[in-house]
MITOR-631120 format. One record per atom (N, C-alpha, C): y, x, z; residue in three letters. Coordinates in steps of 0.001 Angstrom, whole numbers, plus 500000, padded with zeros to 6 digits. Layout:
# MITOR-631120
YXZALA ...
# end
This chain:
# MITOR-631120
237219866677969968UNK 236378866764968777UNK 237166867263967585UNK 238450866852967589UNK 239264867268966449UNK 239432868759966432UNK 239653869421967590UNK 239849870867967629UNK 238600871629967182UNK 237427871127967512UNK 236175871802967138UNK 235887871689965637UNK 236395870580965119UNK 236081870382963690UNK 236954871204962773UNK 238132871548963193UNK 239045872260962306UNK 238529873634961887UNK 238089874423962931UNK 237573875726962516UNK 236417875611961521UNK 235569874614961796UNK 234438874439960881UNK 234936874107959495UNK 235877873139959469UNK 236441872757958170UNK 237097873943957516UNK 237818874740958337UNK 238500875908957793UNK 237527876930957250UNK 236433877216957921UNK 235464878220957443UNK 234809877786956147UNK 234455876490956099UNK 233844875992954861UNK 234807876139953713UNK 236074875823953993UNK 237078875937952925UNK 237237877372952472UNK 237268878295953413UNK 237432879701953049UNK 236230880224952272UNK 235001879784952665UNK 233802880243951970UNK 233803879741950532UNK 234170878474950333UNK 234200877914948979UNK 235229878622948117UNK 236373878915948738UNK 237409879600947959UNK 236928880979947559UNK 236204881660948428UNK 235689882990948103UNK 234712882954946937UNK 233778881996946948UNK 232811881893945858UNK 233497881588944531UNK 234487880690944614UNK 235221880359943398UNK 235906881592942842UNK 236448882389943729UNK 237107883612943296UNK 236160884575942627UNK 234930884723943204UNK 233959885637942585UNK 233531885145941214UNK 233349883829941057UNK 232976883300939748UNK 234071883545938730UNK 235302883388939156UNK 236427883644938254UNK 236468885103937866UNK 236165885984938845UNK 236171887411938553UNK 235091887756937539UNK 233910887103937629UNK 232835887364936677UNK 233226886917935282UNK 233950885823935172UNK 234395885373933855UNK 235421886313933268UNK 236211886886934071UNK 237257887782933595UNK 236705889141933187UNK 235527889547933724UNK 234956890851933433UNK 233538890691932874UNK 233400890337931539UNK 232071890150930957UNK 231296891462930945UNK 229971891300930919UNK 229110892469930907UNK 229329893279929634UNK 229386894557929752UNK 229607895433928605UNK 228386895435927698UNK 228599895244926369UNK 227507895225925396UNK 227214896638924912UNK 225921896928924739UNK 225518898232924227UNK 225788898306922734UNK 226385899385922282UNK 226687899550920859UNK 225427899960920098UNK 225276899391918895UNK 224164899771918020UNK 224590899588916574UNK 223826900175915649UNK 224149900056914229UNK 222855899883913434UNK 223008899358912202UNK 221853899048911355UNK 222102899574909949UNK 221086900173909346UNK 221124900499907914UNK 219855899954907279UNK 219970899538906019UNK 218884898812905352UNK 218937899112903867UNK 217792899491903274UNK 217787899816901844UNK 216395899620901264UNK 216341899475899943UNK 215091899287899219UNK 214469900634898883UNK 213175900764899150UNK 212460901960898702UNK 212247901868897197UNK 212561902950896488UNK 212410902952895037UNK 211566904146894617UNK 210258903996894715UNK 209350905052894289UNK 207976904457894048UNK 207325904885892954UNK 206004904379892632UNK 206016902880892450UNK 205009902208893013UNK 204923900756892935UNK 205575900065894126UNK 206321900820894930UNK 206931900239896114UNK 208087899298895762UNK 208568899365894514UNK 209648898492894098UNK 209184897506893034UNK 207869897240892971UNK 207305896341891970UNK 206610895172892660UNK 206904893958892174UNK 206214892762892636UNK 205242892305891557UNK 204013892004891949UNK 202982891562891023UNK 202512890168891419UNK 202654889151890535UNK 202204887799890893UNK 200726887740891264UNK 199879888434890499UNK 198459888497890817UNK 197890889764890209UNK 197086890461890974UNK 196462891691890495UNK 194976891426890276UNK 194519891350888997UNK 193097891054888753UNK 192164892137889275UNK 192670893369889435UNK 191822894441889961UNK 191557894259891446UNK 192580893794892173UNK 192403893561893608UNK 191970892127893890UNK 192168891254892913UNK 191627889906893015UNK 192381888959893909UNK 193655889224894217UNK 194360888315895106UNK 195843888231894820UNK 196482887201895370UNK 197926887076895313UNK 198545887987896372UNK 199848888180896278UNK 200610888938897269UNK 200035890334897476UNK 199507890918896415UNK 198921892252896537UNK 199963893343896368UNK 201143892977895925UNK 202215893942895702UNK 203454893460896440UNK 204094894356897170UNK 205240893959897976UNK 206373894962897827UNK 207600894468897999UNK 208753895356898084UNK 208800895938899491UNK 209190897191899585UNK 209279897870900883UNK 210740898261901137UNK 211221897898902318UNK 212582898196902718UNK 212575899139903923UNK 213507900081903914UNK 213703900977905053UNK 214783900403905960UNK 214473900286907247UNK 215430899821908253UNK 215595900920909288UNK 216842901240909596UNK 217106902177910685UNK 218020901503911695UNK 217517901345912897UNK 218271900765913998UNK 218651901893914952UNK 219943902147915074UNK 220422903280915869UNK 221115902803917141UNK 220790903470918256UNK 221428903178919535UNK 221211904376920456UNK 222237904726921211UNK 222126905868922121UNK 221205905575923307UNK 221045904302923614UNK 220200903903924738UNK 218758903774924240UNK 217886904666924670UNK 216493904658924211UNK 215759903403924656UNK 216235902745925698UNK 215586901531926199UNK 216126900266925551UNK 217016900441924581UNK 217622899279923915UNK 216566898447923189UNK 216694897142923303UNK 215876896218922529UNK 216775895087922046UNK 216787894867920732UNK 217565893752920199UNK 216905892439920611UNK 217723891416920795UNK 217178890101921139UNK 216502889451919936UNK 217029889772918754UNK 216535889093917553UNK 216758889967916333UNK 215796889962915412UNK 215946890635914131UNK 215444889722913028UNK 216198889610911938UNK 215859888661910883UNK 216038889299909510UNK 215069889078908640UNK 215193889445907227UNK 215693888214906484UNK 216781888386905719UNK 217412887254905044UNK 217610887588903580UNK 217263886634902697UNK 217531886766901271UNK 218623885769900902UNK 219626886260900181UNK 220740885428899747UNK 220724885274898231UNK 221078884088897772UNK 221436883865896373UNK 222931883628896354UNK 223680884631895888UNK 225129884575896052UNK 225453884644897529UNK 226148883631898035UNK 226479883569899460UNK 225571882615900234UNK 224575882060899569UNK 223717881064900197UNK 222403881686900661UNK 222107881626901954UNK 220802882131902415UNK 219684881206901946UNK 218678881766901296UNK 217594880948900754UNK 216245881258901387UNK 216190882305902205UNK 214927882641902865UNK 215206883476904100UNK 214511883143905185UNK 214621883897906433UNK 213225884173906980UNK 213064885337907578UNK 211805885683908231UNK 212095886618909393UNK 211527886330910539UNK 211730887165911724UNK 211136888545911487UNK 211866889565911896UNK 211351890931911809UNK 210322891153912903UNK 209347892017912699UNK 208328892284913718UNK 208948892796915016UNK 208266892558916118UNK 208778892967917434UNK 209041894463917496UNK 208211895252916817UNK 208403896705916847UNK 209721897119916211UNK 210261896279915333UNK 211517896605914652UNK 212743896354915507UNK 212554895802916700UNK 213684895513917577UNK 214084896712918422UNK 213308897798918365UNK 213610899017919118UNK 214294900026918204UNK 215091900933918747UNK 215741901945917914UNK 214707902783917151UNK 215077903195915958UNK 214188904033915163UNK 214159903596913711UNK 213283904244912947UNK 213113903924911530UNK 211919902986911362UNK 212128901936910598UNK 211099900927910412UNK 210958900597908929UNK 209815900043908553UNK 209570899597907189UNK 209230898112907224UNK 209900897353906363UNK 209614895925906248UNK 209180895627904823UNK 208147894793904674UNK 207621894450903358UNK 207869892973903054UNK 208232892710901794UNK 208464891329901333UNK 207704891116900043UNK 206966890008899950UNK 206125889746898788UNK 206808888913897709UNK 208091888626897878UNK 208820887879896856UNK 208704886377896979UNK 207920885904897952UNK 207756884462898133UNK 208901883909898970UNK 209372882730898573UNK 210478882084899268UNK 209944880894900055UNK 210796879921900312UNK 210408878772901123UNK 209235878031900480UNK 208404877452901318UNK 207251876645900910UNK 206241877444900090UNK 206198878752900288UNK 205180879567899644UNK 205274879617898134UNK 206479879682897620UNK 206691879680896173UNK 207290881001895729UNK 206743881543894639UNK 207303882744894019UNK 207486882484892533UNK 208693882698892029UNK 209004882465890622UNK 209663883705890036UNK 209007884327889061UNK 209604885507888442UNK 210864885138887674UNK 210899883952887096UNK 212086883511886354UNK 213279883390887291UNK 213067882798888466UNK 214143882670889449UNK 214608884038889927UNK 213673884913890228UNK 214039886231890739UNK 214825887033889708UNK 214458886908888423UNK 215157887663887378UNK 216552887127887110UNK 216719885814887211UNK 217957885184886765UNK 218920884850887887UNK 218624885249889105UNK 219491884944890246UNK 220160886214890766UNK 221366886051891266UNK 222078887150891911UNK 221625887196893362UNK 220703888095893658UNK 220086888135894973UNK 220524889355895776UNK 220480889202897070UNK 220684890323897991UNK 219792890104899203UNK 219455891188899879UNK 218603891108901065UNK 219271891836902212UNK 219127891287903415UNK 219777891844904605UNK 218791891911905764UNK 219018892902906620UNK 218401892938907944UNK 219512892649908947UNK 219354891581909723UNK 220382891154910677UNK 219821891216912096UNK 220587891862913008UNK 220156892012914397UNK 221197891384915323UNK 220709890911916465UNK 221609890358917479UNK 221167890826918856UNK 222165891252919643UNK 221963891606921052UNK 223066890955921847UNK 222683889953922666UNK 223712889212923383UNK 224620888493922394UNK 225922888754922517UNK 226891888127921608UNK 227246889026920430UNK 226605890176920331UNK 226929891125919262UNK 225901891031918137UNK 226391890908916921UNK 225513890858915756UNK 225866891958914769UNK 224871892594914204UNK 225082893641913192UNK 224092893394912053UNK 224510893695910825UNK 223619893528909684UNK 223929894573908629UNK 222942894799907773UNK 223099895715906640UNK 222266895159905498UNK 222767895286904257UNK 222055894690903136UNK 222159895494901860UNK 221449895021900859UNK 221453895658899548UNK 221302894604898467UNK 221964894793897345UNK 221782893896896205UNK 220409894126895590UNK 219828893057895065UNK 218525893135894428UNK 218638892657892977UNK 218311893519892057UNK 218224893121890656UNK 216853893546890156UNK 216306892793889214UNK 214963893116888740UNK 214858892878887243UNK 213859893486886661UNK 213601893374885228UNK 212094893420885015UNK 211606892956883858UNK 210165892972883617UNK 209604894388883653UNK 208490894562884317UNK 207821895854884391UNK 206898896071883199UNK 206314895002882662UNK 205334895130881588UNK 205845894553880275UNK 206082893236880220UNK 206554892570879006UNK 207681891620879364UNK 208463891268878363UNK 209617890385878597UNK 209314888939878257UNK 208074888642877845UNK 207774887297877340UNK 206837886497878244UNK 206784886838879521UNK 205956886096880480UNK 206752885822881744UNK 206680884588882234UNK 207183884238883558UNK 206096883492884309UNK 206017883723885614UNK 204972883141886445UNK 205604882491887669UNK 205150881281887963UNK 205570880583889186UNK 204311880210889970UNK 204189880723891183UNK 203029880474892034UNK 203443879522893154UNK 202710878419893299UNK 202966877451894361UNK 201742877383895269UNK 201826878092896381UNK 200685878173897288UNK 200337876822897893UNK 201321876012898178UNK 201047874738898844UNK 200183873827897980UNK 200374873887896666UNK 199645872996895764UNK 198539873700894990UNK 198391875012895203UNK 197379875809894503UNK 197509875654892986UNK 198743875789892518UNK 199035875697891089UNK 199842876922890672UNK 199527877451889496UNK 200304878530888898UNK 200823878040887546UNK 202135878108887366UNK 202749877758886089UNK 203092879059885362UNK 202551879213884168UNK 202815880399883361UNK 203602879976882123UNK 204751880598881928UNK 205540880397880711UNK 205401881622879825UNK 205059881404878559UNK 205079882498877591UNK 206127882156876535UNK 206822883187876087UNK 207927882990875140UNK 207531883547873787UNK 207617882684872772UNK 207241883069871423UNK 208387882766870473UNK 208355883442869336UNK 209356883205868291UNK 208603882974866983UNK 208398881701866636UNK 207659881353865435UNK 208559881491864208UNK 208037882159863194UNK 208777882393861969UNK 208152881599860821UNK 209021881041859979UNK 208571880243858837UNK 208152881165857704UNK 206863881099857328UNK 206342881950856268UNK 206465881366854878UNK 207489880562854612UNK 207757880077853256UNK 207354878649852993UNK 207234877834854003UNK 206847876423853822UNK 208054875524854051UNK 207877874226853841UNK 208953873280854106UNK 209218873213855605UNK 210406872751855961UNK 210747872639857381UNK 209804871695858114UNK 209410870613857447UNK 208514869650858089UNK 207158870292858391UNK 206624871047857437UNK 205352871717857668UNK 205481872788858760UNK 206591873508858753UNK 206792874542859763UNK 206833873939861161UNK 207566872855861328UNK 207647872217862645UNK 206270871742863102UNK 205482871254862152UNK 204133870809862505UNK 203278871979862985UNK 203322873086862269UNK 202525874243862676UNK 203009874817863995UNK 204309874841864181UNK 204851875359865450UNK 204357874522866623UNK 204327873201866451UNK 203818872335867513UNK 202334872595867774UNK 201578872869866721UNK 200161873177866900UNK 199968874494867659UNK 200851875467867420UNK 200799876720868180UNK 201022876433869669UNK 202044875639869974UNK 202296875276871367UNK 201058874634871991UNK 200467873694871257UNK 199296872987871773UNK 198123873939871996UNK 197915874848871048UNK 196795875775871171UNK 196923876683872379UNK 198104877229872600UNK 198307878104873758UNK 198123877329875047UNK 198654876101875087UNK 198490875285876302UNK 197017874943876537UNK 196305874552875481UNK 194911874126875629UNK 194003875271876066UNK 194146876416875415UNK 193160877481875591UNK 193531878523876644UNK 194810878555877068UNK 195218879511878094UNK 195526878839879433UNK 195157877583879576UNK 195225876881880857UNK 193803876663881342UNK 193587876867882639UNK 192236876720883172UNK 192248876812884699UNK 191083876642885296UNK 190891876848886726UNK 190465878298886950UNK 191096878959887916UNK 190690880303888306UNK 190354880292889795UNK 189633881306890215UNK 189300881445891636UNK 189927882722892179UNK 190679882583893255UNK 191342883720893887UNK 190970883728895360UNK 190288884794895774UNK 189866884946897170UNK 189108883712897649UNK 188222883200896790UNK 187374882076897149UNK 188016880713897024UNK 189278880656896604UNK 190009879392896490UNK 190294879106895017UNK 190084877860894599UNK 190327877483893213UNK 191802877145893000UNK 192333877660891903UNK 193716877424891513UNK 193745876857890096UNK 194714876028889839UNK 194921875493888498UNK 196054876266887825UNK 195779876822886661UNK 196788877555885895UNK 197193876719884689UNK 198480876431884578UNK 199025875666883462UNK 199929876591882651UNK 199529876872881423UNK 200280877787880561UNK 200980876997879463UNK 202264877260879277UNK 203032876591878227UNK 203760877632877385UNK 203887877324876100UNK 204623878186875170UNK 206033877648875003UNK 206993878553875024UNK 208405878192874908UNK 209041879022873805UNK 209799878354872952UNK 210438879050871834UNK 211664879807872319UNK 211758881077871937UNK 212918881896872291UNK 213053883004871250UNK 214286883249870811UNK 214487884215869735UNK 214309885646870214UNK 214891885964871374UNK 214821887328871899UNK 213803887407873038UNK 213356888634873312UNK 212406888873874406UNK 211212887926874306UNK 210603887927873125UNK 209508887008872856UNK 208463887696871983UNK 207330887045871813UNK 206271887527870935UNK 206418886830869585UNK 206590887610868519UNK 206817887045867187UNK 205502886601866556UNK 205496885378866023UNK 204342884820865333UNK 204799884287863977UNK 204288884841862889UNK 204619884374861538UNK 203592883341861113UNK 204053882163860693UNK 203176881048860365UNK 203173880800858855UNK 201975880548858313UNK 201822880352856873UNK 200953879120856604UNK 201377878358855611UNK 200609877198855143UNK 199914877601853853UNK 198572877465853801UNK 197799877922852644UNK 197134876724851973UNK 197559876443850745UNK 196958875348849974UNK 195701875790849237UNK 195560877084849020UNK 194410877609848283UNK 193119877327849048UNK 192016877123848309UNK 190742876813848935UNK 190073878032849569UNK 190538879219849227UNK 189973880424849831UNK 190523880602851240UNK 189639880928852167UNK 190027881059853576UNK 190908882294853767UNK 192035882137854441UNK 192926883252854770UNK 192740883608856239UNK 192519884886856488UNK 192218885343857843UNK 193492885728858577UNK 193663885199859758UNK 194816885520860599UNK 194585886852861297UNK 195661887471861773UNK 195522888756862456UNK 196734889030863337UNK 196522889892864322UNK 197609890359865184UNK 197259891771865643UNK 197696892747864871UNK 197353894143865150UNK 198233894772866216UNK 199392894164866489UNK 200347894801867383UNK 201204895834866680UNK 200918896073865397UNK 201723897010864607UNK 202804896255863839UNK 202414895126863246UNK 203368894221862605UNK 203258892873863298UNK 204151891952862941UNK 204100890631863565UNK 202754889960863313UNK 202346889161864258UNK 201129888370864079UNK 201308887421862901UNK 200268887277862082UNK 200278886352860942UNK 199180885327861167UNK 199567884048861218UNK 198616882980861510UNK 198638881991860346UNK 197464881765859754UNK 197362880963858532UNK 196749879595858828UNK 197389878588858279UNK 196888877212858353UNK 196142876933857056UNK 194822876883857116UNK 193970876813855928UNK 193763875367855459UNK 194834874810854958UNK 194839873421854505UNK 193885873210853323UNK 193913874120852367UNK 193031873993851208UNK 191581874235851562UNK 191295875227852378UNK 189921875536852751UNK 189255874349853440UNK 190007873653854268UNK 189458872501854987UNK 189594871214854171UNK 189813871376852881UNK 189844870255851933UNK 190832869175852363UNK 191943869649852916UNK 193051868790853312UNK 192639867742854350UNK 191661868098855168UNK 191276867241856299UNK 192046867736857519UNK 193037866967857934UNK 193965867428858969UNK 193259867741860285UNK 192286866912860668UNK 191622867127861947UNK 190986868509861997UNK 190234868861860951UNK 189554870153860931UNK 190543871308860836UNK 191552871169859982UNK 192533872242859809UNK 193344872449861087UNK 193713871360861719UNK 194485871460862967UNK 193665872115864068UNK 192418871713864196UNK 191547872231865247UNK 191361873742865116UNK 191090874181863903UNK 190898875617863676UNK 192191876384863908UNK 193323875814863493UNK 194599876507863620UNK 195004876650865088UNK 194814875620865898UNK 195151875705867325UNK 194394876847867993UNK 193085876869867762UNK 192260877893868389UNK 192620879284867873UNK 192888879397866569UNK 193251880686865981UNK 194582881175866542UNK 195558880273866660UNK 196862880658867210UNK 196713881175868634UNK 195895880494869446UNK 195673880932870830UNK 194983882289870862UNK 194037882494869950UNK 193322883774869882UNK 194269884908869483UNK 195060884691868425UNK 195958885756867958UNK 197035886058868990UNK 197531885039869661UNK 198474885297870752UNK 197791886088871862UNK 196510885821872093UNK 195764886535873120UNK 195694888024872886UNK 195773888461871613UNK 195769889892871336UNK 196986890578871972UNK 198112889890871994UNK 199302890462872632UNK 199058890657874120UNK 198344889731874740UNK 198033889833876164UNK 197100890999876425UNK 196022891086875649UNK 195046892156875868UNK 195659893530875629UNK 196487893661874590UNK 197089894961874319UNK 198071895357875412UNK 198882894403875872UNK 199853894707876923UNK 199157895109878216UNK 197986894549878460UNK 197270894863879702UNK 196398896108879576UNK 195647896214878482UNK 194652897284878394UNK 194713898155877160UNK 195737897987876326UNK 195873898836875151UNK 195101898305873953UNK 195191899067872855UNK 194588898625871600UNK 193069898584871651UNK 192439899437872443UNK 190984899388872534UNK 190515898026873030UNK 191186897493874031UNK 190804896188874569UNK 191098895083873563UNK 192251895191872890UNK 192667894155871947UNK 191885894223870644UNK 191964895363869946UNK 191266895488868669UNK 189758895381868853UNK 189267895878869955UNK 187835895842870214UNK 187317894503870685UNK 188213893504870782UNK 187802892172871234UNK 186908892270872470UNK 187414893041873446UNK 186733893187874734UNK 185347893797874567UNK 185271894807873675UNK 184038895556873525UNK 183019894961872592UNK 183404893962871788UNK 182424893312870907UNK 182534893765869450UNK 183592894507869093UNK 183716895065867746UNK 184247896489867867UNK 184178897250866762UNK 184774898575866762UNK 186279898481866870UNK 186877899419867587UNK 188326899338867847UNK 189139900344867042UNK 188519901026866059UNK 189282901974865244UNK 190146901213864256UNK 191189901875863764UNK 192084901238862796UNK 191319900844861543UNK 190410901715861083UNK 189620901403859901UNK 188793900144860108UNK 188178900046861272UNK 187386898863861573UNK 188258897614861618UNK 189490897783862152UNK 190359896615862269UNK 190660896038860898UNK 191057896889859971UNK 191408896385858652UNK 190169896034857828UNK 188993896369858343UNK 187744895948857711UNK 187227894661858359UNK 188183893891858891UNK 187895892587859485UNK 187002892667860722UNK 186875893849861281UNK 186267893994862598UNK 184923893276862721UNK 183954893740861997UNK 182608893156862087UNK 182062893324863500UNK 181408892308864043UNK 180849892424865394UNK 179840893568865485UNK 179800894222866631UNK 178824895283866868UNK 177429894680867048UNK 176443895527866886UNK 175070895081867126UNK 174864894680868578UNK 175717895230869452UNK 175608894920870884UNK 176436893697871290UNK 177099893077870304UNK 177904891888870620UNK 176994890792871173UNK 177484889982872090UNK 176635888943872689UNK 176386887786871722UNK 175343887045871989UNK 175086885793871284UNK 175878884681871990UNK 176200883650871234UNK 176876882521871862UNK 176025881993873011UNK 176639881722874155UNK 175863881169875268UNK 175370879764874934UNK 174202879434875448UNK 173616878124875167UNK 174426876998875807UNK 175112877311876880UNK 175940876313877566UNK 177087877034878271UNK 178018876261878750UNK 179139876853879486UNK 180222877383878567UNK 181115878178879142UNK 182291878638878424UNK 181954879644877322UNK 182765879589876264UNK 182747880581875199UNK 184065881336875276UNK 183999882651875324UNK 185187883484875501UNK 186047883476874245UNK 187284883020874398UNK 188221882930873282UNK 188452884266872598UNK 188414885369873345UNK 188822886668872823UNK 187654887568872423UNK 186427887097872520UNK 185279887907872104UNK 184791887492870722UNK 184187888458870017UNK 183417888148868819UNK 181943888080869224UNK 181214887225868551UNK 179803887058868878UNK 178930887574867733UNK 177698887831868044UNK 176754888463867109UNK 176676887674865801UNK 176587888439864684UNK 176559887802863376UNK 175358886870863201UNK 174285887141863911UNK 173085886308863799UNK 173118885104864738UNK 174229884949865442UNK 174356883843866394UNK 175208882741865766UNK 174641881624865391UNK 175425880559864744UNK 176416879920865712UNK 177574879529865170UNK 178588878878866004UNK 178055877533866502UNK 178107877279867799UNK 177604876005868335UNK 178398874817867804UNK 177744873693867712UNK 178403872482867219UNK 179540872059868146UNK 179410872377869444UNK 180444872002870418UNK 181381873182870731UNK 181540874091869784UNK 182334875304870005UNK 183730874983870533UNK 184439874079869869UNK 185837873833870238UNK 185966873126871589UNK 184899872512872056UNK 184931871880873374UNK 184673872882874489UNK 184095874032874151UNK 183697875002875171UNK 184524876287875166UNK 185183876571874062UNK 185919877829873984UNK 187183877753874847UNK 187499878856875551UNK 188656878918876431UNK 188915880386876760UNK 190157880700877094UNK 190458882057877573UNK 189675882306878854UNK 189013883457878931UNK 188212883792880112UNK 189104883900881345UNK 188521883656882499UNK 189274883730883753UNK 189932885093883919UNK 189213886157883581UNK 189777887495883739UNK 190999887695882850UNK 191013887060881679UNK 192145887225880777UNK 193352886407881222UNK 193120885240881799UNK 194236884463882350UNK 194859885208883525UNK 194036885866884329UNK 194570886676885428UNK 195351887873884885UNK 194885888438883783UNK 195626889528883145UNK 196984889033882652UNK 197022887835882099UNK 198293887250881663UNK 199244887117882839UNK 198757886652883969UNK 199617886518885145UNK 200132887873885612UNK 199280888884885550UNK 199670890243885960UNK 200846890754885136UNK 200926890339883882UNK 202010890800883004UNK 203383890307883457UNK 203416889374884396UNK 204702888892884923UNK 205313889821885951UNK 204770891016886167UNK 205275891948887183UNK 206762892228886998UNK 207448892418888136UNK 208884892707888127UNK 209162894029888849UNK 210074894808888277UNK 210541896023888942UNK 211927895769889505UNK 212110896084890780UNK 213379895844891461UNK 214173897145891587UNK 215486896981891533UNK 216406898093891720UNK 217385897739892816UNK 217799898760893530UNK 218854898575894521UNK 220209898552893853UNK 221285898698894625UNK 222630898641894048UNK 222917899833893148UNK 
# end
């Protein structure tokens, strides 16, 4: 029995040694990787390099996207990368990743679009402007990885005094507007009081619910003091009993008057009128930036928009609407002279939904490559 078993034992031993040898040979000679290369750059033409928080003409978010050119080169026409990823960096820290489409894994020229939104569906123009950002296309095939990137810098496309933060998860939009209030010759205490009333007026009348693609969103607008890249507002305290009319022509700084004497030194009435007036005069900057002087001076088609008409206190046109019996009153429209101001005017007046969307549109950013 011993003699019969040896050959068997010997053959098994030889077979095992052979397999071990082949496995060792495979480890010593790894499979050759196919060479490939990647190039990646930002398209800079037309609106292809502009991000828009919301486009009131198209009526939706994410209507404007950055477009990147990707070229994946390989001599093997059948090459397919295992993985492709779009990555955004802040400095050296990756802050956003998104898988590239399957079609982008094959050799050739591809286009990738990014809407500026980062993790958790958030887009902030302030963050994008103030961060050192770069974007990369990264590919992997087996153990080989290749990437190509470009620096991203951006600046305001329309105005420098608006920032927008959109939070899709909570359906909230935070709008920051930057103003520079100037003291028109009053005491510091009075100036600080009027400046606070301006802040309150902009927050009260430019915050509201809007509807985007059938979904309701809450817009919260706040005014922030800033010396540069801001909208200048000159504030005046008037003790005289004659009413002083505020204005914002866009030619000189806006002048907003607190009619303390006219309201017989009743703070509630004077404050209420001043808040609404400040919000209205600031609104002229929004309308002009979006649609020009015709939209602003013309109070959305309710008064004549010529320069002569403007300095003639812009009497309402015969076609101006009457105050609505109920519901919202448009902050930026003038109403027919024969239409008396409703008793609940200050409870109903608000910036129209279309104008709040126009304000958000002004947060557009233009991006540049390296």
